[in-house]
Backbone as a ProteinNet text record, in pm:
[ID]
protein_1_A
[PRIMARY]
MASPTITLRLDDETRERLKRVARRQGLTASEIIRRAVLVSLKHEEQLTRDTPYDAIADLIGCVRGGRADRSEATGRRFAELLRKRHRSP
[TERTIARY]
-8738.1	-8843	-8921.9	-9050.2	-9135.4	-9151.6	-9160	-9182	-9326.9	-9352.6	-9491.7	-9565.2	-9691.7	-9772.4	-9823.1	-9818.3	-9875.9	-9983.1	-10098.1	-10207.8	-10204.6	-10218.3	-10216.9	-10340.3	-10418.4	-10538.6	-10510.1	-10536.5	-10513.8	-10643.7	-10659.1	-10775.6	-10753.9	-10860.1	-10853.6	-10750.3	-10745.4	-10651.3	-10506.6	-10474.8	-10338.5	-10303.6	-10397.6	-10374.4	-10344.2	-10418	-10394.1	-10258.7	-10223.2	-10092.4	-9981.2	-9998.5	-9900.3	-9885.4	-9997.5	-9992.8	-9918.7	-9946.4	-9880.8	-9730.1	-9687.7	-9543.7	-9478.5	-9542.6	-9487.7	-9474.1	-9574.1	-9571.3	-9460.5	-9451.2	-9351	-9208.8	-9186.8	-9053.8	-9028.3	-9129.4	-9113.8	-9097.1	-9162.5	-9154.8	-9294.2	-9299.6	-9429.4	-9468.8	-9596.7	-9644.8	-9580.8	-9562.4	-9499.6	-9357.4	-9283.7	-9146	-9143.4	-9234.9	-9243.6	-9272.9	-9365.4	-9400.9	-9282.7	-9212.5	-9095.6	-8991.6	-8964.6	-8865.8	-8910.1	-9037.6	-9089.6	-9078.9	-9106.4	-9096.1	-8951.3	-8858	-8716.2	-8668.8	-8709.2	-8671.8	-8730.1	-8854.8	-8919.9	-8851.4	-8817.1	-8749.3	-8611.4	-8538	-8405.1	-8416.3	-8513.3	-8534.9	-8569.4	-8657.4	-8698.1	-8580.1	-8498.6	-8381.9	-8283.1	-8267.7	-8178.2	-8230.9	-8363	-8422.3	-8410.1	-8400.5	-8401.4	-8263.9	-8158	-8023.4	-8008.2	-7914	-7896.8	-7867.4	-7773.5	-7732.5	-7702.3	-7696.7	-7653.7	-7513.4	-7428.4	-7293.6	-7300.3	-7388.9	-7402.1	-7438.3	-7518.2	-7562.7	-7448.6	-7344.3	-7234.7	-7099.8	-7098.7	-6972.5	-6881.8	-6937.8	-6855.3	-6792.2	-6839.5	-6785	-6678.1	-6676	-6582.8	-6439.1	-6360.3	-6219.9	-6190.6	-6290.6	-6266	-6214.1	-6212.3	-6164.1	-6051	-5946.5	-5831.6	-5805.9	-5745	-5707.2	-5796.3	-5762.7	-5838.6	-5791.6	-5847.3	-5809.2	-5864.9	-5784.5	-5826.5	-5924.9	-5929.5	-6015.3	-6144.5	-6184.6	-6300.6	-6429	-6444.9	-6570	-6564.8	-6454.6	-6441.3	-6488.8	-6562.2	-6606.2	-6678.2	-6760.2	-6829.5	-6927.2	-6993.2	-7086.9	-7016.6	-6901.2	-6824.3	-6776.5	-6725.5	-6676.6	-6789.1	-6905.5	-7019	-7060.7	-7065.1	-7102.1	-7002	-6872.8	-6770.6	-6792.2	-6821.1	-6846	-6965.3	-7071.3	-7188.6	-7156.5	-7078.4	-7039.9	-6958.2	-6864.6	-6782.6	-6869	-6962.4	-7050.4	-7137.6	-7184.5	-7271.7	-7196.4	-7069.3	-6986.4	-6942.4	-6928.2	-6879.8	-6987.6	-6951.3	-7050.8	-7077
-9021.5	-8970.4	-8864.1	-8876.2	-8782.8	-8653	-8542.7	-8412.8	-8399.7	-8323.3	-8299.6	-8225.7	-8252.8	-8191.1	-8055.5	-7960.1	-7827.5	-7806.7	-7762.3	-7737.7	-7591.6	-7570.1	-7435.8	-7418.5	-7317.9	-7292	-7177.1	-7201.5	-7102.6	-7075.6	-6953.5	-6925	-6992.8	-7005.3	-7077.7	-7020.9	-6889.8	-6827.7	-6858.2	-6845.7	-6873.5	-7020.1	-7108.5	-7251.6	-7283.2	-7222.7	-7245.6	-7190.2	-7073.8	-7016.8	-7107.6	-7160.3	-7251.6	-7376.6	-7432	-7551.2	-7522.6	-7405.4	-7369.2	-7357.2	-7289.7	-7272.3	-7407.8	-7490.7	-7623.4	-7706.8	-7704.9	-7781.3	-7730.8	-7599.1	-7538.3	-7570.7	-7577.1	-7604.1	-7753.1	-7834.3	-7978	-8015.6	-7941.3	-7965.4	-7987.4	-8034.5	-8047.7	-7913.1	-7896.7	-7775.2	-7761.6	-7872.7	-7869.5	-7815.7	-7855.1	-7806.7	-7657.5	-7609.3	-7465.5	-7391	-7441	-7376.7	-7380.2	-7494.1	-7502.3	-7398.3	-7385.9	-7288.3	-7145.3	-7118.8	-6984.7	-6950.4	-7046.3	-7023.6	-6996.5	-7074.1	-7053	-6914.9	-6872.5	-6739.7	-6632	-6648.1	-6550.7	-6543.6	-6658.1	-6660.5	-6595.5	-6625	-6565.9	-6414.4	-6367.8	-6223.8	-6161.2	-6221.5	-6169.9	-6166.3	-6269.9	-6274	-6163.4	-6133.7	-6025.8	-5890.7	-5873.9	-5746.7	-5723	-5829.7	-5815.9	-5834.6	-5815.6	-5822.7	-5715.1	-5735.1	-5644.3	-5500.1	-5479.2	-5343.7	-5336.5	-5215.5	-5202.3	-5259.1	-5247.3	-5303.8	-5453.3	-5524.4	-5668.8	-5703.3	-5617	-5643.1	-5636.5	-5556.8	-5541.7	-5584.4	-5646.6	-5682.1	-5764.8	-5853.5	-5937.6	-5858.9	-5738	-5656.2	-5558.4	-5528.9	-5429.3	-5477.6	-5393.9	-5425	-5510.4	-5540.6	-5627.7	-5551.3	-5417.7	-5337	-5247.6	-5240.7	-5157.2	-5059.8	-4946.4	-4851.2	-4730.4	-4638.4	-4514.6	-4412.6	-4295.7	-4188	-4214.2	-4192.4	-4218.4	-4114.3	-3996.9	-3888.5	-3872	-3973.4	-3961.2	-3922.2	-3960.7	-3930.7	-3797.5	-3727.1	-3598.9	-3485.8	-3393	-3271.5	-3300.8	-3404.1	-3439.8	-3331.8	-3265.9	-3159	-3044.9	-3005.1	-2896.5	-2936.5	-3057.1	-3103.5	-3110.7	-3155.7	-3164.6	-3024.6	-2928.4	-2791.6	-2734.1	-2760.9	-2713.5	-2774.2	-2900.8	-2967.9	-2905.4	-2876.5	-2814.4	-2674.5	-2598.1	-2463.5	-2471.8	-2563.9	-2579.5	-2615.4	-2704.7	-2745.7	-2629.4	-2550.5	-2438.4	-2332.5	-2311.2	-2210.2	-2255.2	-2386.5	-2436.9	-2426.4	-2377.2	-2370.2	-2505.2
-7122.2	-7037.1	-7114	-7118.1	-7190.9	-7112.3	-7186.9	-7123.7	-7082	-6976	-6937	-7049.2	-7062.5	-7166.4	-7120.6	-7211.9	-7187.9	-7293.1	-7251.3	-7344.5	-7386.3	-7516	-7571	-7657.1	-7627.8	-7707.2	-7804.3	-7931.7	-8035.8	-8109.8	-8157.4	-8241	-8376.9	-8453.5	-8580.8	-8677.6	-8688.6	-8782.8	-8743.5	-8615.1	-8569.3	-8589.6	-8562.8	-8581.3	-8727.1	-8819.8	-8962.4	-9005.8	-8955.1	-8986.4	-8935	-8815.7	-8757.5	-8843.6	-8887.8	-8973.5	-9104.5	-9164.8	-9291.1	-9273.4	-9167.1	-9142.2	-9116.3	-9035.3	-9003.7	-9130.7	-9214.1	-9338.4	-9430.9	-9442	-9529.2	-9482.7	-9350.9	-9297.1	-9273.3	-9293.2	-9272.8	-9126.3	-9038.8	-8895.6	-8839.3	-8716.7	-8651.1	-8592.1	-8567.4	-8502.5	-8364.5	-8295.9	-8163.5	-8170.7	-8273.8	-8287.5	-8315.7	-8397.8	-8426	-8296.6	-8217.6	-8090.6	-7993.9	-7984.6	-7896.6	-7934.3	-8063.9	-8110.1	-8079.1	-8100.7	-8073.6	-7925.1	-7839.7	-7696.1	-7657.6	-7712.6	-7681.4	-7726.2	-7845.8	-7894.9	-7803.8	-7765.8	-7678.8	-7542.2	-7485.8	-7356.9	-7364.2	-7469.8	-7486.3	-7496.3	-7574.3	-7589.6	-7454.3	-7381.3	-7250.4	-7153.2	-7155.9	-7067.6	-7102.9	-7230.2	-7271.1	-7226.6	-7227.8	-7186.4	-7037.1	-6960.6	-6814.9	-6752	-6830.8	-6774.1	-6668.3	-6579.2	-6465.9	-6506.9	-6596.1	-6632.1	-6781.9	-6836.2	-6975.6	-6997.1	-6895.6	-6904.7	-6932.1	-6861.2	-6880	-7024.9	-7088.2	-7224.2	-7325.7	-7295.5	-7391.2	-7335.3	-7220.8	-7155.2	-7245	-7325.6	-7411.8	-7526.7	-7552.7	-7661.1	-7614.2	-7487	-7434.7	-7452.3	-7515.5	-7535.6	-7657	-7738.7	-7854.1	-7975.4	-7969.8	-8081.2	-8032.1	-8109.1	-8074.6	-8188.5	-8156.3	-8259.3	-8260.9	-8348.1	-8358.5	-8257.6	-8265	-8174.3	-8035.6	-7936.5	-7799	-7748.4	-7811.8	-7762.3	-7843.7	-7914.8	-8004.5	-7932.7	-7810	-7740	-7665.7	-7671.8	-7603.4	-7693.3	-7637.7	-7706.4	-7837.4	-7838.4	-7963	-8006.2	-7912.7	-7947.1	-8017	-7964.2	-8023.4	-8162.9	-8177	-8307.7	-8410.9	-8367.7	-8458.6	-8504.7	-8411.1	-8446.3	-8546.2	-8525.7	-8619.8	-8758.6	-8763.1	-8890.5	-8962.9	-8890.8	-8952.4	-9003.2	-8925.8	-8971.1	-9099.9	-9106.4	-9226.7	-9346.9	-9326.5	-9439.2	-9483.9	-9386.8	-9419.3	-9499.1	-9467.4	-9535	-9673.8	-9692.6	-9821.1	-9928.1	-10049.2	-10158.2	-10220.4
[MASK]
+++++++++++++++++++++++++++++++++++++++++++++++++++++++++++++++++++++++++++++++++++++++++

């Protein structure tokens, strides 16, 4: 079954750039456009996820080890580190 046709109007410069890329990659202009649309849609879908948690949910819990208190008192620890560096010759 053939897909419905969508008409896309491009300025001359963009059309020539599209032809060059398609020729260089050995693809049709339509395939380049299809890929570009898919990349754009995927990017847009990632930007509009419900929460920041959703964006990293697959990463949570994938790393083990290290100090359990690393995120505690980071400002104080950073200030101490800067003082030590400042005092050291």
